[in-house]
C-alpha positions as CSV (number, residue, x, y, z in Angstrom):
1,M,13.9,39.6,-7.6
2,D,14.9,39.5,-11.2
3,P,11.7,39.8,-13.4
4,E,13.0,37.1,-15.7
5,F,12.6,34.5,-12.9
6,T,9.5,35.6,-11.2
7,R,7.4,33.1,-13.1
8,N,9.2,30.3,-11.3
9,V,7.8,31.1,-7.8
10,R,4.3,30.7,-6.6
11,P,3.3,33.2,-3.9
12,R,2.4,32.1,-0.4
13,R,-1.2,31.2,0.2
14,S,-2.8,31.4,3.6
15,N,-4.6,28.5,5.2
16,T,-7.9,30.3,4.9
17,L,-7.5,30.6,1.1
18,I,-6.6,26.9,0.9
19,T,-9.6,26.0,2.9
20,E,-11.9,28.0,0.7
21,S,-10.4,26.6,-2.5
22,A,-10.8,23.1,-1.0
23,E,-14.5,23.7,-0.5
24,Q,-14.9,25.1,-4.0
25,R,-12.9,22.1,-5.3
26,R,-15.3,19.7,-3.5
27,A,-18.2,21.4,-5.1
28,G,-16.9,20.9,-8.6
29,R,-15.3,17.4,-8.4
30,P,-16.6,13.8,-8.2
31,P,-17.7,12.7,-4.7
32,R,-14.8,10.2,-4.6
33,R,-12.3,12.9,-3.8
34,T,-14.2,14.3,-0.8
35,R,-16.2,11.6,1.1
36,K,-16.6,7.9,1.6
37,S,-19.2,6.0,-0.3
38,T,-22.3,5.3,1.6
39,P,-22.7,1.5,1.8
40,S,-25.5,0.3,-0.5
41,A,-26.3,-2.9,-2.5
42,G,-23.0,-4.4,-3.6
43,E,-20.9,-2.1,-1.5
44,A,-19.1,-2.8,1.8
45,S,-18.6,-0.6,4.8
46,T,-14.9,-0.4,5.4
47,S,-15.2,0.7,9.0
48,G,-18.6,-0.4,10.1
49,S,-17.9,-2.7,12.9
50,K,-19.4,-1.5,16.2
51,P,-17.1,-0.7,19.1
52,G,-16.0,-4.0,20.7
53,E,-17.3,-6.1,17.8
54,Y,-14.7,-8.0,15.9
55,V,-15.5,-9.0,12.3
56,A,-13.0,-11.2,10.4
57,R,-11.3,-9.6,7.5
58,T,-11.1,-12.6,5.2
59,I,-11.9,-12.9,1.5
60,M,-15.1,-14.8,2.4
61,S,-16.1,-11.9,4.7
62,W,-15.4,-9.4,1.9
63,L,-17.6,-11.3,-0.5
64,I,-20.4,-11.5,2.1
65,D,-20.1,-7.7,2.9
66,H,-20.5,-7.0,-0.8
67,G,-23.6,-9.1,-1.1
68,I,-22.0,-11.5,-3.7
69,I,-22.5,-14.5,-1.4
70,I,-24.7,-15.0,1.6
71,E,-23.5,-16.2,4.9
72,N,-24.3,-19.8,5.6
73,E,-25.4,-20.6,2.0
74,K,-24.4,-23.8,0.3
75,I,-21.0,-24.1,-1.4
76,Y,-19.1,-27.1,-2.6
77,Y,-15.6,-28.0,-3.7
78,V,-15.4,-29.5,-7.2
79,A,-12.8,-31.2,-9.3
80,D,-12.8,-31.6,-13.1
81,R,-12.8,-35.2,-14.2
82,E,-9.7,-36.4,-16.0
83,G,-9.8,-36.4,-19.7
84,D,-12.6,-33.8,-19.9
85,S,-12.2,-31.1,-22.5
86,D,-12.7,-27.5,-21.5
87,D,-16.0,-27.4,-23.4
88,H,-17.5,-30.1,-21.2
89,K,-15.9,-29.4,-17.9
90,Q,-18.8,-27.4,-16.6
91,N,-21.2,-30.3,-17.0
92,K,-18.8,-33.0,-15.7
93,R,-17.5,-31.5,-12.4
94,E,-17.2,-33.9,-9.5
95,V,-18.3,-32.6,-6.1
96,L,-15.7,-33.6,-3.5
97,M,-17.0,-31.8,-0.5
98,K,-20.0,-29.7,0.6
99,G,-20.1,-26.9,3.1
100,R,-21.6,-23.6,4.2
101,S,-20.1,-20.2,3.7
102,R,-18.9,-18.4,6.8
103,R,-17.0,-15.2,7.3
104,E,-14.1,-17.1,8.8
105,G,-14.1,-19.5,5.8
106,V,-16.2,-22.7,5.3
107,R,-18.2,-24.8,7.7
108,C,-17.8,-28.4,6.4
109,E,-21.0,-30.4,6.3
110,C,-19.3,-33.8,7.0
111,C,-17.6,-32.7,10.3
112,N,-19.3,-29.4,11.1
113,E,-15.9,-27.8,11.6
114,V,-15.2,-24.2,10.5
115,M,-12.0,-24.0,8.5
116,T,-10.2,-21.7,6.0
117,V,-10.9,-22.2,2.3
118,W,-7.4,-23.6,1.9
119,D,-8.0,-26.2,4.7
120,F,-11.4,-27.0,3.1
121,E,-9.6,-27.8,-0.2
122,T,-7.2,-30.1,1.7
123,H,-10.1,-31.6,3.6
124,A,-11.7,-32.4,0.2
125,G,-8.7,-34.4,-0.7
126,S,-7.3,-32.0,-3.3
127,D,-3.8,-30.7,-3.5
128,L,-4.3,-28.3,-6.4
129,Q,-3.8,-25.2,-4.1
130,R,-6.4,-23.2,-6.0
131,P,-9.4,-23.2,-3.6
132,Y,-11.1,-20.1,-4.9
133,E,-11.1,-21.6,-8.4
134,H,-12.7,-24.9,-7.3
135,I,-15.1,-23.8,-4.6
136,Y,-18.5,-23.0,-6.1
137,V,-21.6,-21.2,-4.7
138,A,-24.6,-23.5,-5.2
139,R,-27.1,-20.6,-5.7
140,S,-25.2,-18.8,-8.5
141,N,-23.0,-21.7,-9.8
142,S,-20.1,-19.2,-9.7
143,S,-16.7,-20.0,-8.3
144,L,-15.3,-17.9,-5.5
145,L,-12.7,-16.7,-8.0
146,Q,-15.4,-15.4,-10.3
147,C,-17.1,-13.8,-7.2
148,Q,-13.9,-12.0,-6.4
149,V,-13.5,-10.7,-9.9
150,E,-17.1,-9.4,-9.8
151,V,-16.5,-7.4,-6.7
152,W,-13.1,-6.1,-8.0
153,Q,-14.8,-4.9,-11.2
154,S,-17.7,-3.3,-9.3
155,N,-18.0,0.5,-9.4
156,V,-17.0,1.0,-5.7
157,E,-13.7,-0.9,-6.2
158,V,-12.9,0.7,-9.6
159,E,-13.4,4.1,-8.0
160,R,-11.0,3.3,-5.2
161,R,-8.1,2.5,-7.5
162,T,-8.8,5.1,-10.2
163,F,-6.0,7.4,-11.3
164,N,-6.0,10.6,-9.2
165,E,-6.3,13.2,-11.9
166,I,-6.1,16.6,-10.1
167,V,-7.5,19.6,-12.0
168,P,-6.7,23.2,-11.0
169,R,-9.0,25.0,-8.7
170,D,-11.3,27.7,-10.2
171,G,-9.3,30.8,-11.0
172,A,-5.9,29.2,-10.7
173,S,-3.2,30.7,-12.8
174,D,-1.5,27.4,-13.5
175,K,-1.8,23.6,-12.9
176,H,1.1,23.4,-10.3
177,D,0.7,21.6,-7.0
178,D,-0.2,23.8,-4.0
179,A,2.1,21.9,-1.7
180,C,5.9,21.1,-1.6
181,L,7.0,17.8,-3.1
182,I,9.4,17.3,-0.2
183,C,7.6,18.5,2.9
184,A,3.9,18.5,1.7
185,D,3.3,22.0,3.1
186,G,2.3,25.1,1.2
187,G,3.8,28.6,1.1
188,D,6.2,30.2,-1.3
189,L,7.0,27.5,-3.8
190,I,9.3,27.2,-6.8
191,C,7.6,25.6,-9.8
192,C,9.0,22.9,-12.1
193,E,9.0,23.9,-15.7
194,K,8.4,20.3,-17.0
195,C,5.7,19.0,-14.6
196,W,3.3,20.3,-12.0
197,S,5.6,19.7,-9.0
198,T,6.6,22.6,-6.6
199,S,9.1,22.9,-3.8
200,H,10.4,25.3,-1.1
201,L,13.8,26.7,-1.7
202,K,14.7,25.6,1.8
203,C,13.6,22.0,1.3
204,L,15.8,21.9,-1.8
205,G,18.8,23.3,0.2
206,L,18.8,26.5,-1.9
207,E,19.2,30.0,-0.7
208,S,18.0,31.7,-3.9
209,I,16.1,31.0,-7.0
210,P,18.2,29.1,-9.5
211,Q,19.1,30.9,-12.8
212,G,17.1,29.7,-15.7
213,D,14.4,27.1,-15.5
214,W,14.1,24.8,-12.5
215,I,13.3,21.2,-13.2
216,C,12.4,18.8,-10.4
217,P,14.2,15.5,-9.9
218,Y,11.3,13.6,-11.4
219,S,11.5,15.3,-14.8
220,V,15.2,14.8,-15.6
221,C,17.4,11.7,-16.2
222,R,18.7,10.6,-12.9
223,H,22.1,10.0,-14.5
224,C,22.7,13.1,-16.7
225,N,20.1,15.5,-15.3
226,K,18.9,16.4,-18.7
227,N,15.3,16.6,-19.9
228,D,14.1,15.6,-23.4
229,K,11.6,13.4,-25.2
230,D,13.6,10.3,-24.9
231,L,13.2,9.8,-21.2
232,Q,12.0,6.5,-19.9
233,T,10.4,5.8,-16.5
234,C,12.0,3.3,-14.1
235,V,9.7,0.4,-13.3
236,Q,10.8,0.4,-9.6
237,C,11.6,4.0,-8.4
238,Y,9.7,5.8,-11.2
239,K,12.6,8.2,-11.7
240,K,13.3,9.2,-15.3
241,Y,16.4,7.9,-17.3
242,H,17.8,7.7,-20.8
243,F,18.2,4.3,-22.3
244,Q,21.7,5.3,-23.4
245,C,22.7,6.5,-20.0
246,I,22.1,3.1,-18.4
247,L,24.3,1.1,-20.8
248,N,27.3,1.8,-18.6
249,Y,25.4,0.8,-15.4
250,K,23.7,-2.4,-16.4
251,E,25.6,-5.7,-16.4
252,W,22.9,-8.1,-17.8
253,D,21.2,-8.5,-21.2
254,L,18.9,-5.6,-21.9
255,N,15.3,-6.2,-22.9
256,T,14.1,-4.6,-26.0
257,S,11.1,-3.0,-24.3
258,G,11.9,0.3,-22.5
259,E,8.7,0.0,-20.5
260,T,10.1,-2.9,-18.5
261,L,13.6,-1.6,-17.8
262,A,14.9,-0.2,-14.6
263,C,17.0,2.9,-14.3
264,D,20.0,0.9,-13.2
265,S,21.0,-2.6,-12.2
266,R,20.2,-2.0,-8.5
267,C,16.6,-0.9,-9.2
268,G,16.2,-3.8,-11.6
269,E,17.4,-6.4,-9.0
270,V,15.2,-4.8,-6.2
271,H,12.2,-4.9,-8.5
272,E,12.8,-8.5,-9.5
273,K,13.1,-9.6,-5.9
274,L,10.1,-7.8,-4.7
275,Q,7.9,-9.0,-7.6
276,S,9.0,-12.6,-6.8
277,L,7.4,-12.1,-3.3
278,V,4.1,-10.6,-4.4
279,G,1.1,-12.8,-3.5
280,V,3.2,-15.6,-2.0
281,K,2.2,-16.6,1.6
282,H,5.1,-17.1,4.0
283,E,4.4,-19.1,7.2
284,L,5.6,-17.9,10.6
285,E,5.4,-19.6,14.0
286,G,2.2,-19.6,16.0
287,G,-0.1,-20.0,12.9
288,F,0.7,-16.6,11.5
289,C,1.8,-15.8,8.0
290,W,2.8,-12.7,6.0
291,T,2.3,-11.8,2.4
292,L,3.5,-8.9,0.3
293,L,0.8,-7.5,-2.0
294,Q,0.6,-5.1,-4.9
295,R,-2.3,-4.3,-7.1
296,M,-2.1,-6.1,-10.4
297,E,-4.3,-5.9,-13.5
298,P,-4.9,-9.3,-15.0
299,D,-5.2,-8.0,-18.6
300,S,-1.7,-6.6,-18.5
301,L,-0.1,-9.5,-16.5
302,D,-1.0,-12.6,-18.5
303,F,2.2,-14.3,-17.4
304,R,1.1,-14.3,-13.8
305,D,-1.2,-16.9,-12.3
306,R,-4.9,-15.7,-12.4
307,H,-5.7,-17.3,-9.1
308,L,-2.7,-15.5,-7.4
309,I,-3.6,-12.1,-9.1
310,T,-7.2,-12.3,-8.0
311,E,-6.5,-13.3,-4.5
312,C,-3.8,-10.6,-4.2
313,N,-6.2,-7.8,-5.5
314,S,-8.9,-9.0,-3.1
315,K,-6.5,-8.8,-0.1
316,I,-5.4,-5.3,-1.2
317,A,-9.1,-4.3,-0.7
318,L,-9.1,-6.1,2.7
319,A,-5.9,-4.5,3.7
320,W,-7.4,-1.1,3.0
321,E,-10.4,-2.0,5.2
322,V,-8.0,-2.9,8.0
323,L,-6.1,0.4,7.6
324,D,-9.3,2.4,7.4
325,E,-10.4,0.7,10.6
326,C,-7.1,1.7,12.3
327,F,-6.9,5.4,11.1
328,T,-9.0,8.4,11.0
329,T,-9.6,9.5,7.4
330,I,-6.6,11.5,6.1
331,I,-7.7,13.9,3.4
332,D,-5.0,15.9,1.6
333,R,-6.1,19.4,2.1
334,H,-4.7,20.6,-1.2
335,T,-6.2,17.9,-3.5
336,Q,-8.9,16.4,-1.3
337,I,-7.8,12.8,-2.0
338,N,-8.0,10.1,0.6
339,V,-4.3,9.5,1.3
340,V,-4.5,6.1,3.0
341,Q,-6.8,4.7,0.4
342,S,-4.7,6.0,-2.4
343,V,-1.5,4.5,-0.9
344,A,-3.2,1.1,-0.3
345,Y,-4.4,0.9,-3.8
346,S,-1.1,2.4,-5.2
347,R,-3.0,5.0,-7.2
348,G,-1.1,7.1,-9.6
349,S,-1.6,10.8,-10.2
350,N,-0.6,13.6,-12.5
351,L,1.0,15.3,-9.4
352,N,4.3,13.6,-8.3
353,R,3.6,14.4,-4.7
354,I,0.6,12.2,-4.6
355,N,1.6,9.7,-7.2
356,F,1.6,6.5,-5.1
357,R,2.4,4.0,-7.8
358,G,5.0,1.6,-6.6
359,F,3.6,1.1,-3.1
360,Y,3.4,-2.4,-1.7
361,T,1.2,-3.5,1.2
362,A,2.4,-6.2,3.6
363,I,-0.2,-8.1,5.7
364,L,0.0,-10.3,8.7
365,E,-2.7,-13.1,8.8
366,R,-3.9,-15.8,11.0
367,N,-6.4,-18.3,9.6
368,D,-6.8,-16.1,6.5
369,D,-7.9,-13.2,8.8
370,I,-5.9,-10.1,8.2
371,I,-4.6,-8.8,11.5
372,S,-2.1,-6.1,10.6
373,A,-1.2,-4.2,7.5
374,A,1.7,-1.9,6.5
375,T,2.5,0.1,3.3
376,I,6.0,0.4,1.9
377,R,7.6,1.9,-1.2
378,V,11.2,1.1,-2.1
379,H,13.3,3.7,-3.8
380,G,16.0,1.6,-5.3
381,T,18.6,0.4,-2.7
382,D,19.0,3.8,-1.1
383,L,15.9,3.9,1.0
384,A,12.3,2.6,1.6
385,E,9.5,4.4,3.2
386,M,6.7,3.1,5.5
387,P,4.1,5.7,6.0
388,F,1.4,3.5,7.6
389,I,1.2,0.4,9.8
390,G,-1.8,-0.7,11.7
391,T,-3.2,-3.5,13.8
392,R,-6.8,-4.4,14.4
393,H,-8.1,-3.7,17.9
394,L,-8.5,-7.3,19.1
395,Y,-4.8,-8.1,18.4
396,R,-3.2,-4.9,19.8
397,Q,-0.9,-5.1,22.7
398,N,0.3,-8.5,21.5
399,G,3.3,-7.6,19.4
400,M,1.5,-7.9,16.0
401,S,2.9,-4.7,14.5
402,R,6.3,-5.5,15.9
403,M,6.1,-8.9,14.1
404,L,5.2,-7.2,10.8
405,L,7.8,-4.5,11.2
406,V,10.6,-6.9,11.9
407,T,9.6,-9.0,9.0
408,L,9.6,-6.0,6.7
409,E,13.0,-4.9,7.9
410,S,14.3,-8.4,7.2
411,I,12.8,-8.4,3.7
412,L,14.3,-5.0,2.9
413,S,17.7,-6.0,4.2
414,V,17.7,-9.1,2.0
415,V,16.7,-7.0,-1.0
416,G,19.6,-4.7,-0.3
417,V,17.8,-1.5,0.9
418,E,20.0,0.7,3.1
419,H,17.5,2.8,5.1
420,L,13.9,2.7,6.2
421,I,12.3,6.1,6.7
422,I,9.0,6.9,8.5
423,P,7.0,10.1,9.2
424,S,6.4,10.6,13.0
425,V,4.6,13.2,15.1
426,Q,7.1,15.3,17.1
427,E,6.0,14.1,20.5
428,L,6.5,10.4,19.7
429,T,9.9,10.5,18.0
430,E,11.5,9.4,21.3
431,M,9.2,6.3,21.3
432,W,10.3,5.4,17.8
433,E,13.9,5.8,18.7
434,R,13.8,3.9,21.9
435,K,11.5,1.1,21.0
436,C,12.2,0.6,17.3
437,G,15.8,1.8,16.8
438,F,15.0,4.8,14.6
439,S,17.0,8.0,14.7
440,P,16.9,11.5,13.3
441,I,17.5,11.9,9.5
442,E,21.2,12.2,8.7
443,D,22.4,14.7,6.1
444,A,23.3,12.0,3.6
445,V,19.8,10.4,3.8
446,S,18.2,13.9,3.8
447,Q,19.9,14.5,0.4
448,K,18.5,11.3,-0.9
449,I,15.0,12.3,0.2
450,I,15.3,15.6,-1.7
451,N,15.7,13.6,-4.9
452,R,12.7,11.3,-4.2
453,S,9.0,11.8,-3.6
454,T,8.3,10.3,-0.2
455,L,5.0,10.6,1.7
456,T,5.0,12.9,4.6
457,F,2.6,15.3,6.3
458,P,3.0,19.0,7.4
459,S,4.7,19.2,10.9
460,A,5.7,15.5,10.7
461,V,9.3,14.5,11.6
462,R,11.1,12.0,9.3
463,L,13.1,9.3,11.1
464,Q,15.5,6.7,9.7
465,K,16.7,3.3,10.5
466,A,19.8,1.7,9.0
467,L,18.9,-1.8,7.6
468,L,22.0,-3.4,6.2
469,S,23.7,-3.4,9.6
470,T,20.6,-5.1,11.1
471,P,20.7,-8.9,11.0
472,A,17.9,-10.3,9.0
473,G,15.3,-11.8,11.3
474,S,14.3,-15.4,10.9
475,P,10.7,-16.3,11.3
476,S,11.6,-17.5,14.8
477,A,13.2,-14.1,15.5
478,V,10.2,-12.4,14.3
479,M,7.9,-14.4,16.5
480,N,10.1,-13.8,19.6
481,A,10.8,-10.1,19.0
482,D,10.1,-7.9,22.0
483,V,6.4,-6.8,22.2
484,G,5.5,-3.3,23.2
485,V,5.1,-1.5,19.9
486,D,1.4,-1.8,19.1
487,M,0.5,-1.3,22.7
488,V,0.8,2.4,21.8
489,S,-2.5,2.1,20.0
490,E,-4.4,0.4,22.8
491,N,-7.9,1.5,23.5
492,C,-8.0,3.5,20.3
493,A,-10.7,2.5,17.8
494,K,-9.5,5.2,15.4
495,L,-6.0,6.5,15.2
496,A,-5.0,10.0,14.3
497,G,-1.7,8.9,12.8
498,L,0.5,5.9,12.5
499,D,-0.6,2.8,14.5
500,L,2.7,3.2,16.4
501,N,2.2,7.0,16.8
502,Q,0.0,6.9,19.8
503,E,1.1,7.9,23.3
504,Y,1.8,5.0,25.6
505,T,2.5,4.6,29.3
506,E,5.3,2.6,31.0
507,S,2.7,0.6,32.8
508,G,1.0,-0.3,29.5
509,D,4.5,-1.3,28.2
510,E,5.0,-3.7,31.1
511,E,1.6,-5.2,30.6
512,A,2.3,-5.9,27.0
513,E,5.7,-7.4,27.7
514,N,4.2,-9.7,30.4
515,K,1.7,-11.3,28.0
């Protein structure tokens, strides 16, 4: 090897050394990187339901678990009297309906029926469609909206969404990642000269170390492949670009703020369409509905509705609880981060491989109870990734994951995404192909993956599914889609991988289809 280029390659490290460094790392880092918080006052257990016990995953249940409200305590729906100024509204609220807090929602005092907070608002004769803002807790005189903000700003929730700042292990010669940006495994790695990313030569499709400095795809302009101080970051795919380089690609009026610009018109359109869906509930047949979520910070998003932002953030926390219930804890062995949690909260990082900004979470609900959740990230129109999808145990073997999967495929098709990719364990690739229409990664898609940071795991097999050729499913089509996907997770309280990555039997398949 030419001595001039030896600095670009990190020598192989054995699994034993990695394990030892992980233990040393755990000893010197905050507890959040290594273990779950032990539930205490103000904290909720995200996977504390006993086997066979079903606990509703609603916002009311979340507030009760965090001790902000008490189950069965008095609450009431209020409306501000017309003509009241903001300074006098608190003293001039009119109580329209009284009830009791329940995990499922509200038990109305007038009819003794348990209903969702949204139905309670309608029952009170209001059409404001802002129930959390107008339902108050009698004991604290706080609205449910204020209660949600209090939990969201609590230490446990702030910790779950904190930026994943990874510091080098003791004795490390540099700050570079110990795992490949493309395959997530260790070994002999080539190091980026502009960031802390590393890759295998084989994963990059290279046979030898490139001459000069190697710069990863996330540190150069996606149009001209140059690196300098003028690089901007795309709001959708998070690739770098030069403002000047996109002038020939964009066909609409440019904003003056580089922070809000996409790297090309396609990413801009995808971002605009996805953002228009965030927090908006879409009804399906059978009393189900789906919502696309993404963590939002109220301080930086004044133009968005505060009620919508607060509800969206609360459901992000609930979706994480659902996924935590469905999966065994997945800890990245090189950085010790909780992978599923980091994805659900779309946590950023100084390492591109575990920078999960840009992830959305899709949820399937019934009566405000979150049944299924899936995480997706869209890399422009080329591809989207879905590393996790899970269904709660009570609803498995009933086609819930299938319903959510078909819905997501329809959304992505409408947005204009060409391929959906997933990581699969080797022994279950046939199931994904036969039941869900996935296929092995083609060379053209593989090349796109090289230029994008997509979540995978060592020994996982990536699969793809073409979307634009798949007719967009209507709500009816979603409801009537073949069941048989989430039956693969039947009888599993904790899954070792994807909800759909669990072995199944043909008899179980028939049982699911006959329901």
